[in-house]
N, C-alpha and C positions, 0 to 999 in steps of 0.2 A: 224488460230494463226496470230496475229499481230506481225510485225517485223519492225526493223528500219534498213536502209541499209546505210552502210558508203563507200564511194568510196576513195580509198587511191590511188594516184598517185605515182608511183615508177619510178622515172626517172633515168634510168641508161646509163651512157656514157661509150661506150666501142668503140674501133676501130674495124671496120669489114675490114678485109683485102680484101675481095672481093668486096664489094661495096663502101667501105671508108666512109659511112654514121653512123646515130645513130639509135637505137632501142629503143622505149618507150614500157613499159609494165604496163598494168592497171589491180590491184587485187581488187577484190569486197569482203570485210568483213561483215558478217551478224551477228548482236548481238541480241540475243533473249531478250525479255522482261521478268522482274520478274513475275513469275506466283504466284498468291495469291488467297486464298479462302476468302470469306466474308460472314458475317452474318449481321443481323440488330438489333441495340440496341432498347429495348423497355422498357418504364416506367411501373413499376409494383408496388403495394403494398407491402412493405417491413416491417416485424415487426421489431420494434426498441429495441433491446436488448442490454444492456450492461454488461460485465462481468469485475469485479474488484477482485484483489486478496489482501489477508491480512492475517496476524496473529491473533489467538485469544488471547484476553486479559481477565483477571478477571474484573468482574464488579467494584469491589472495591480492591485495594491494599494496605495493611498497612505495613510500613517498622519498624521492632521492633529495636529500639535502646535506651540505656541509654541517659540522658541529659548530663552526663558528663563521661568522659573515666574512665573505671573501668577493673578489672581483671575479667574474666569468670569462674565461679567456676563450673556451670553445665548447660548443654543444655538437655532438656527433651523430645525434639522431633526430628524427621528427615524429610527431604524434602518428600512431599507426605503424610504425616500424617494428618488426620483430627483433627481440634481442635475447641473448643467451646468459645464463647465469656467468657472472664474472666479466661481462663485457665492458669496456671502457665507454662511458655515456658522457661524461663532463670533464673538462680540464678548467681548473681554476688557475689563478695568479699563483706562480711558484716563488715570488721574491723572498716571501717569509721562509719557505722551506729551504731556500738556498743557503740562507745565514744560518738556520739550524743544523744543516748539513755540514757547513765549514766549522760550525763550534763541536759537532759530534766528532769529526774528523780530528780535531785539536786535542779534544779529550782522549780519544783513543790512542793518539799518540804519546801522550803523558802517561797514561796507564802503561802501555806496552814498555815504555821506558823504566817506569817504576818497578815492573816485574823483572826486568833484566838486572837493575841495580840489587833487588832482593838476592837474586840467584846468586850473584857473586859477592855477596855481604855487604855492599855499599849502601844498601837501602833498609826501609822498615816495612814490616807487614802492617802498621797503622797507615803508612802512606798509600800502599797498594789497595788496602781496603777504601779507603777515602775516595780514591780515583775510581775505582770498581763502582762505588755507588753513583759518584757523579757520570759515569759512563752508561749506567743502567737507565738513569733519569733521563739523560740527553737522547739516547736511543729510542726511549719509550715516546719523548716528545715529537722527535723527528718521524717516527713511524706514524703517530696520530696526525701529524700535519700532512705527510703524505697520503693517508686515507682520506683527508680532507682537500686535497689538492686534485686527485684523480677519483672521481665518483664512478663506480662501477654497479652493475645491476645484481642484486642478490639473488633474482630468480630469472628462469626463463619464462617470457611473456611478451607483451605489446604494449608499446609507449602510449599511455591514455591522456596524458596531459603534459603541457609544456608552459611554463609560467614566466621564463626569462629569455632574454637574447644574449649573445656575446657581449660583453662591455659592462653589463649590468652588475650591481651588487646584489648578492643574495640577501633575501630578507625573511619574513615569517613563513611564506608559502614555499613548497618543495620546488625545486628546479625542474624536475621531471616527477611522473607517476608512471609506474609500470605494473600492468595488471596480469594476472596469471589466468588464462581463458582454457587451459586444458590441464587434466581431462574433464574438468566439470566447470560450470559456472553456477550462480545462486540467485535467488530471488527472494525478497523478505516481504511476507504478507502478513496482515493482521486480521486476527480472528476474534469474534465476540467471546465473552465469558459463556454464553449458552453454548457455543461451540467446542470450548475447550475440552469437554470430556470425551467428545467424538473424534478428536484429531491427535495422533500420536505419532512418534518418531518411527520410520520405517514403513508408514502408509504409503502406498502407490497413488500418484496423481499424473494428470496429463496437462500440458502446457501447450498453449498456440501463441503465435505471434503473428502481428500484423505484417511483418516482413516475409513471412511464409505462409500466403494464404492456402488454407485446406490441409496443411500439415499439422499433426499432433506430434509432441515429444514426450516419452514416457520419462518421469522423474520420481523422486521420493522426496517424504519429509525427513529433512535430517535432525532437526531439533525443534522443540517447542520450548520457548523463553519462559520461565516460571514467574516472571515479573510482569504485572499489569501496568500498562500506561494510564497514568492518572487521569489524564485530559481526556482520552478517547475510550478508556475502559476496554482497551483490546489487548491482546497478547501477540508479540512478534513471533513468527514462525519462519524458520529457513528451510527454503526447498532448493535440492541440488539436482542440476540438470546434465546429464553427459553432454560432453562438448568436445569428443576427440578431434572432430575435423575443424573446429574453432568457427564454425558457420554462425554460431550465437554470439553476438558483440554485446560489451557493456552499454547499456542505456536503453536498448531496445524494450519495447513496450510489451509485456506478457499478461496472459490470462491464464490462471491457474484453477483448474477444474478439479473438485474433491468429491469422489462418490461416497456418501455416508449410508449408502443401503437404501431402504424404503420404509415408509410410515403411513399408518392409516390416517387420512385427515380428511375433512369435509371439502368439497369442491361445488362451486356454484359457476353459472354463466357469468362471463365477464360483464354482461349488461347489467346484472343485479347490483353490481359495486358501484358506488356513487361516492365522489370526493365533496367533502363539506367545504363550502366557501369559506375562504379566508384561513384554511388551516390545513394540514396535512393528513387530518382524519379521515378515514374511509369507513362507509356504513352500509347496511343491506336492509330494507324493509322486509319484515317477515309477516305473513298474512296469518291472522288467529281469528277464525270465525269470519266475520266480514269486515274486520277492521286491520290495519297494518301498525305495526309496532316499530320503532326505530332501534336498531341494533348497530352498536359499533363494532368493527372487524378489525382483525389483524391479517393482513395479507401474507401469503408465503409467495410460491412461485406461480408465475404465469404460465398456463398450459395451454396453447393454441387459443381457442375461443373461451377459456374459463381460468379461474384463480383457485388456487389452494387456499384455504382459510384456517389460520393457527387458532382462532377462538372466535367466539361471538355468535356462531350458528351452530345448530346440531343437526345430525344426520336425520334426514325426512323432513325438515322444516320447509315450508312452503315460502317461497322468495319471489319478490316481485322484479320482473326483468324489464318492463316498459311502463311508462307513464308515471314516473317518480316526480316530474317537475310540480304536480299538483297535489303532492302528499305532504304530510305531517304526521308527526306521532298521534295515533289514535283515532286517524281519519276512517271513516266508512268508505268502501269502495265496490265500484261494479267490476266483477272478476270474470276475465276472459282467459281460460286454462289454456296452456300451451299444448 
């Protein structure tokens, strides 16, 4: 074992009655070197798989609301109900529409009378044209009111939200929301700028859900959005998942795995990686001769009992895997090889 010797001279001054002189004492202190175990970093081919998490969304989501505020008379569906395109969902108060209907019928009678008078020469074309314009305006107003008195579903899907009860006045929120769950649903993931060049539309991915343990669903990247989020520095990516049986529901937690091929990177035992106290930095001690040097590293994937390193360590470097607690940059060590 290697050791360093430090000689410390203790000078003690004392009167010695017998000889009247001084006595010097020398104490030898032996300090042991830190004992470390080392291993060798190797460059290997590492599969590049990225996992992203997101919540499931409906392919299309329609918010059902009237164009103008009105009192709700009846809601015909509940959250979770399946609805078809054109189905009556909500009935609103029709008192205003009744008045518009009466007005429309009155103008229509006057218009028909004016046409008859013109045919027998007792009326004018100007009167007919004026009443025709009034009739068209009244009919458009009535049709618009009817569309906002009986609210229908524009798509076939599932009711995903209900925000009011009968008797409520409609406000800023939709009365109902209807989501289209077939033939596909989607998840929106966010990728980093570094991954942008490796992910493209049409790329196959696999998706897993906590609701279906052990199952994997095949999916594809539908589109990569070209605009970066300024806060997170990430790009939104839309992934579409086939859902003909509508097993996958909006709000489910999804894990999206994307296979980016393989890459040659350095791998070290997980015991070699040490976290710097008070920060998220990771580092590895590298042995050079009989001294260690501190190397900050960027971790890639965890590989069983090892880590992929993206930088900081070279192929063939000797790294410390035990005994790091007594180490500092430049310290001489006593090496036990793995």
